[in-house]
C-alpha positions in Angstrom: 16.9 -22.1 11.8 15.0 -22.7 8.4 16.4 -21.0 5.2 12.5 -19.6 4.6 12.5 -18.0 8.0 15.9 -16.2 7.5 14.7 -14.9 3.9 11.3 -13.5 5.5 13.5 -11.9 8.4 15.8 -10.2 5.6 12.7 -9.4 3.7 10.9 -7.7 6.8 14.4 -6.0 7.8 14.7 -4.4 4.1 11.4 -3.1 4.7 12.0 -1.6 7.9 15.2 -0.1 6.9 13.3 1.5 3.7 10.6 2.7 5.8 12.8 4.1 8.2 14.5 6.0 5.2 11.1 7.6 4.2 10.0 8.3 7.5 13.2 10.3 8.1 13.0 11.8 4.9 9.1 13.0 5.8 9.9 14.0 9.3 12.9 16.5 7.8 10.7 17.8 5.5 8.3 18.4 8.5 10.9 20.4 10.3 11.5 22.4 7.4 8.4 23.5 6.6 7.7 24.2 10.7 11.1 26.1 10.7 9.9 28.0 7.4 6.5 28.8 8.7 8.2 30.1 12.2 10.7 32.2 10.1 7.9 33.7 8.1 6.0 34.6 11.5 9.2 36.3 12.8 9.4 38.1 9.6 6.1 39.3 9.7 6.3 40.4 12.8 9.3 42.7 12.2 7.6 43.9 9.1 5.0 45.4 11.7 7.8 46.6 13.7 9.7 48.4 11.1 6.1 49.9 10.1 5.5 51.0 13.7 9.3 52.5 14.0 8.5 54.6 10.6 5.4 55.8 12.1 7.0 56.8 15.2 9.5 58.5 13.2 6.9 60.7 11.3 5.4 61.3 14.8 8.7 62.6 16.1 9.2 65.0 13.0 5.6 66.8 12.7 4.0 66.2 16.4 0.2 66.3 14.9 -2.9 64.4 15.5 -2.5 62.7 12.1 0.7 61.1 12.6 -0.3 60.0 16.1 -3.3 58.5 14.9 -1.2 56.5 12.1 1.3 55.4 14.8 -1.8 54.4 17.0 -2.9 51.9 13.9 0.7 50.5 13.5 0.7 50.3 17.3 -2.8 48.2 17.3 -2.0 45.9 14.5 1.3 44.9 16.0 -0.5 44.0 19.1 -2.9 42.1 17.4 -0.2 40.2 15.5 1.5 39.5 18.5 -1.4 38.0 20.4 -2.3 35.7 17.4 1.5 34.3 17.1 2.2 31.2 19.3 5.1 28.8 19.3 5.2 25.0 20.4 8.4 26.2 22.3 8.1 27.8 25.7 11.3 29.6 25.5 9.8 31.4 21.7 6.5 32.2 23.6 8.6 33.6 26.6 10.1 36.3 23.7 6.8 36.9 22.3 5.5 37.8 25.5 8.3 40.3 26.1 7.6 41.8 22.8 4.1 42.0 23.8 5.1 44.0 27.2 7.4 46.4 25.2 4.3 47.0 22.8 2.2 47.7 25.6 4.9 50.2 26.6 4.9 52.0 23.5 1.1 52.2 24.0 1.8 54.1 27.0 4.1 56.5 25.9 1.7 57.2 23.0 -0.4 58.3 25.8 2.3 60.7 26.7 2.6 61.9 23.2 -1.0 62.5 23.2 -0.7 64.7 26.6 2.4 66.7 24.8 0.5 67.4 21.7 -2.2 69.1 23.6 0.5 71.5 25.7 3.1 73.7 23.8 6.3 72.0 24.9 9.5 72.6 24.5 11.8 70.6 22.1 15.4 69.3 22.9 17.4 66.0 24.0 16.5 66.6 27.7 12.9 67.8 27.2 9.8 65.7 27.6 9.5 65.0 23.7 13.4 64.2 23.5 13.0 62.0 26.2 10.0 60.4 24.2 11.7 60.0 21.3 14.9 58.4 23.3 12.2 55.7 24.9 10.7 55.0 21.5 14.2 54.3 20.0 15.3 52.4 23.0 11.9 50.4 23.0 11.6 49.5 19.1 15.7 48.3 19.3 14.9 46.2 22.2 12.2 44.6 20.2 14.5 43.9 17.1 17.0 42.6 19.3 14.4 40.2 20.6 13.2 39.3 17.4 17.0 38.4 16.3 16.8 36.0 19.4 13.6 34.4 17.8 14.8 33.9 14.6 18.0 32.1 16.1 16.1 30.2 18.6 13.9 28.9 15.4 17.2 28.0 13.4 18.9 26.4 16.5 15.8 24.0 17.2 15.6 23.3 13.6 18.9 22.4 13.2 18.9 20.4 16.7 16.0 18.3 15.5 17.3 17.4 12.2 20.8 16.5 14.0 18.7 13.9 16.3 16.8 12.7 13.2 19.9 12.0 11.4 21.9 10.4 14.2 18.9 8.0 14.7 18.6 7.2 11.3 22.3 6.5 10.7 22.6 4.2 14.0 19.4 2.1 13.1 20.6 1.6 9.4 24.1 0.6 10.8 22.5 -1.8 13.2 20.0 -3.2 10.7 22.4 -3.5 7.9 24.9 -5.2 10.2 22.0 -7.8 11.0 21.2 -8.2 7.4 24.8 -8.6 6.5 25.0 -11.4 9.2 21.8 -13.3 8.3 23.0 -12.9 4.5 26.4 -14.5 5.6 24.9 -17.3 7.6 22.3 -18.3 5.0 25.0 -18.1 2.2 27.1 -20.5 4.5 24.2 -22.7 5.2 23.6 -22.9 1.0 26.9 -23.9 0.3 27.6 -26.4 2.9 24.6 -28.2 2.2 24.7 -28.0 -1.2 28.2 -29.4 -1.6 27.4 -32.3 0.8 24.1 -32.9 -1.4 26.7 -32.6 -4.7 28.9 -35.2 -3.1 26.1 -37.4 -2.6 24.9 -37.4 -6.0 28.5 -38.2 -7.0 28.7 -41.0 -4.9 25.0 -42.3 -6.2 25.9 -42.0 -9.7 28.9 -44.3 -9.1 26.7 -46.7 -7.5 28.0 -46.2 -4.0 24.7 -46.6 -1.7 26.7 -46.8 1.7 27.4 -43.3 2.1 25.3 -40.8 3.9 25.0 -37.1 4.1 25.9 -35.8 7.2 23.1 -33.7 8.5 23.6 -30.9 11.0 21.1 -28.3 10.7 17.1 -28.6 10.3 16.6 -26.5 7.6 14.9 -27.3 4.3 17.9 -28.5 2.6 19.0 -30.6 5.7 15.7 -32.1 5.2 16.0 -32.8 1.5 19.4 -34.6 2.7 17.7 -36.7 5.2 15.1 -38.1 2.5 18.4 -38.3 0.1 19.7 -40.4 2.7 16.3 -42.3 3.4 16.2 -43.0 -0.7 19.9 -44.4 -0.7 19.0 -46.7 2.5 16.0 -48.0 0.5 17.9 -48.6 -2.4 20.5 -50.2 -0.4 18.0 -52.4 1.4 16.1 -53.7 -1.9 18.5 -53.7 -4.4 21.7 -56.0 -4.8 22.1 -56.5 -8.8 22.5 -53.6 -11.1 19.8 -54.5 -13.1 17.6 -54.3 -9.6 19.1 -50.8 -9.2 18.1 -49.4 -12.6 14.4 -50.4 -11.8 14.4 -48.8 -8.7 16.0 -45.6 -9.9 13.4 -45.6 -12.9 10.2 -46.4 -10.5 11.6 -43.4 -8.4 12.2 -41.1 -11.5 8.7 -41.9 -12.8 7.7 -41.0 -8.9 9.2 -37.3 -9.3 7.9 -37.2 -12.7 4.5 -38.0 -11.1 5.1 -35.4 -8.4 6.2 -32.6 -10.8 2.9 -32.9 -13.0 0.7 -33.1 -9.6 2.4 -29.9 -8.2 1.9 -28.3 -11.9 -1.9 -29.1 -11.3 -1.9 -27.6 -7.8 -0.2 -24.6 -9.1 -2.8 -24.4 -12.1 -5.9 -25.1 -10.2 -8.0 -23.9 -7.4 -7.1 -26.6 -4.5 -11.2 -26.5 -3.3 -12.9 -26.7 -6.5 -10.4 -28.0 -8.8 -11.2 -25.3 -11.6 -8.4 -23.2 -13.0 -6.7 -20.7 -10.9 -6.9 -16.9 -11.7 -3.3 -17.0 -13.4 -4.1 -20.4 -15.1 -7.1 -18.8 -16.3 -5.7 -15.7 -17.6 -3.1 -17.4 -19.6 -5.7 -20.0 -21.0 -7.9 -16.9 -22.1 -5.0 -15.0 -23.9 -4.3 -18.1 -26.0 -8.0 -18.2 -26.6 -8.3 -14.4 -27.5 -5.5 -14.7 -29.8 -7.1 -17.9 -31.5 -10.5 -16.2 -31.7 -8.4 -13.2 -33.3 -7.0 -15.7 -35.9 -10.0 -17.7 -36.7 -12.6 -14.3 -36.5 -14.8 -16.0 -34.1 -16.8 -14.5 -31.4 -16.6 -15.8 -27.4 -18.0 -14.3 -24.3 -16.6 -14.0 -21.0 -19.1 -14.7 -18.2 -18.4 -12.9 -14.4 -20.2 -14.9 -11.8 -20.5 -13.5 -8.2 -22.7 -15.8 -5.5 -25.2 -14.0 -3.6 -25.9 -14.8 -0.3 -22.9 -16.8 -0.1 -21.6 -14.2 3.0 -25.1 -15.5 5.0 -23.9 -19.0 4.4 -20.4 -18.8 6.1 -21.9 -16.7 8.8 -24.9 -18.9 9.9 -23.7 -22.3 9.4 -19.7 -22.0 8.9 -16.7 -22.1 6.4 -17.5 -25.8 6.1 -20.9 -25.2 4.5 -19.4 -22.5 2.6 -16.7 -24.7 1.0 -19.4 -27.4 0.2 -21.6 -24.9 -1.7 -18.7 -23.6 -3.8 -17.8 -27.4 -4.6 -21.6 -27.8 -5.8 -21.4 -24.6 -7.8 -18.3 -25.6 -9.5 -20.1 -29.0 -10.4 -22.9 -27.3 -11.7 -20.9 -24.9 -13.6 -19.2 -27.8 -15.2 -22.5 -29.4 -16.1 -23.8 -26.5 -17.8 -21.2 -25.7 -19.9 -19.2 -27.5 -23.0 -16.2 -29.6 -21.8 -14.2 -27.0 -24.7 -15.3 -24.1 -22.3 -13.1 -22.6 -19.7 -14.2 -22.3 -16.0 -12.1 -20.7 -13.1 -12.6 -19.5 -9.5 -10.7 -16.0 -9.2 -11.8 -15.3 -5.7 -13.7 -16.4 -2.7 -17.1 -16.6 -4.4 -16.1 -15.3 -7.4 -15.9 -17.4 -11.1 -15.4 -16.9 -14.7 -16.6 -18.8 -17.6 -15.3 -18.4 -21.3 -17.5 -19.6 -23.7 -16.1 -20.4 -27.4 -17.0 -20.5 -29.7 -20.5 -18.5 -29.9 -22.8 -18.1 -33.1 -24.9 -15.4 -31.2 -25.9 -13.8 -27.9 -28.7 -15.9 -27.5 -26.4 -19.0 -26.8 -24.9 -17.7 -23.9 -28.1 -16.3 -22.6 -29.5 -20.1 -22.7 -26.3 -21.2 -20.9 -26.9 -18.6 -18.5 -30.6 -19.8 -18.2 -29.4 -23.2 -17.6 -27.2 -22.1 -14.8 -30.0 -20.2 -13.0 -31.8 -23.5 -13.2 -29.3 -25.3 -11.4 -28.4 -22.8 -8.8 -32.2 -22.8 -8.1 -31.9 -26.2 -7.0 -30.9 -26.5 -3.2 -27.4 -27.7 -2.1 -27.6 -30.3 0.2 -25.5 -30.2 3.3 -25.7 -32.3 6.3 -29.5 -32.0 6.9 -29.6 -28.3 5.7 -31.1 -27.1 2.2 -28.6 -24.4 1.5 -29.8 -21.6 -1.4 -27.5 -19.2 -3.1 -28.4 -17.0 -6.3 -25.5 -15.3 -8.9 -25.3 -12.1 -10.0 -23.6 -12.5 -13.9 -21.9 -9.7 -15.6 -21.1 -10.7 -19.5 -18.8 -9.4 -22.1 -18.4 -10.2 -25.5 -15.3 -10.7 -27.8 -15.0 -8.7 -29.8 -18.0 -6.6 -29.3 -17.1 -5.1 -25.9 -13.5 -5.5 -26.0 -10.6 -7.4 -27.7 -8.3 -7.8 -24.7 -8.6 -9.6 -21.4 -8.5 -6.6 -18.9 -11.4 -4.9 -21.2 -13.5 -7.8 -21.1 -12.9 -8.3 -17.4 -14.0 -4.5 -16.6 -17.1 -4.8 -18.7 -17.9 -7.8 -17.2 -17.3 -6.8 -13.6 -19.2 -3.8 -14.4 -22.1 -5.4 -15.8 -22.1 -7.9 -12.7 -22.6 -5.1 -10.3 -25.3 -3.9 -12.3 -27.0 -7.2 -12.0 -26.8 -7.2 -8.4 -29.7 -4.5 -8.3 -32.0 -7.3 -8.9 -32.8 -10.3 -6.8 -32.4 -13.7 -7.7 -29.9 -15.3 -10.4 -29.6 -12.2 -12.7 -27.3 -11.1 -15.5 -26.6 -8.1 -17.4 -25.3 -7.1 -21.0 -23.7 -4.0 -22.2 -26.1 -1.9 -24.2 -24.4 -2.4 -27.6 -24.4 -6.2 -26.9 -28.0 -6.0 -26.2 -28.6 -4.6 -29.8 -26.8 -7.3 -31.0 -29.2 -9.6 -29.7 -31.3 -10.0 -32.7 -28.4 -10.2 -35.2 -28.0 -13.9 -36.5 -24.1 -13.7 -35.6 -21.7 -11.9 -33.6 -18.5 -11.6 -35.3 
């Protein structure tokens, strides 16, 4: 297995473990919130039952119509609340249904109390009034007991859910950590083995020993490098006999390595399709240019260019046609500006130009007009003439901003405003427009 693939797997596993931890925290928080909600519901029901109990006590004390009316109101409020409260677990809903049934029993008892108020009844434990009081008390007590069960169930279910999540997370973390540890150890072992072999091979080469070879056992990147090293030594062994010849060969290969490094640096700093500066290289160049303009008190302009109708070219004629358009547009940009100006491709169909130095905004508009003339010419692809326009946003240093981020933002905003018009158009900020009549932008 290649080292790069192992590193990718390690990265993916690390992200997965981090995601599992975050997901578990979110889930535990949701469980806690649900439990708090359920306990709040239970507390609300308990409050209504206590209120009903207090009204029943008043009814038993005074035996009048007002007390009965207040009790019926409390009973109706509890009935309405119980009808609204529903839980996601069936066992809790069973308790709620039992509370509804007992509340209905209280309603029936209230009807009996209504009849007792209409006649003159005796008072006492064995009297109808006393029996009603006893049944009220037993029903209220049963409802409180069920409420206690409901509260215990909510706490128990919450604890059970949290334990399940914690156990699952612990197991996943242990397994994931074990896999990460194994891959890390294997990768470290591969690095140590191959690097030691390469070190020995290099030491033999410095001593002039061209017969030794590095033993290659794996197929990873370091093993491929070792194979190339063996090929190099084999080539040296076949083509060099004397020390002078060996020195010439080493110099030649060293030069090739330097050339390859320069090519790699060029590829890293330039767009592979258009050969213009890449975004990162462009930003580095512009930071230097901004500092230079700040020291010399010179003005500069940044052009943010976005091609219009480019997507239609890709959709209708394919990506090869789109690539041809981008290459041709890059040539037109290079043809339009000075050799000292900086051009970069920062996205699919987005380009940036840095003009430095400039004396006034009219110079910038002249460059944009030249560019518009170039873009107006059709681009030949096979037997098709392709046409594209550009929306150009402009920002000026130091009028619009003195930092790259600010210049890019102003130019980007102006580019989107330029899209409101057809054809190749450009847009300046208001204060830059006011400066058009001035001889100098500095």
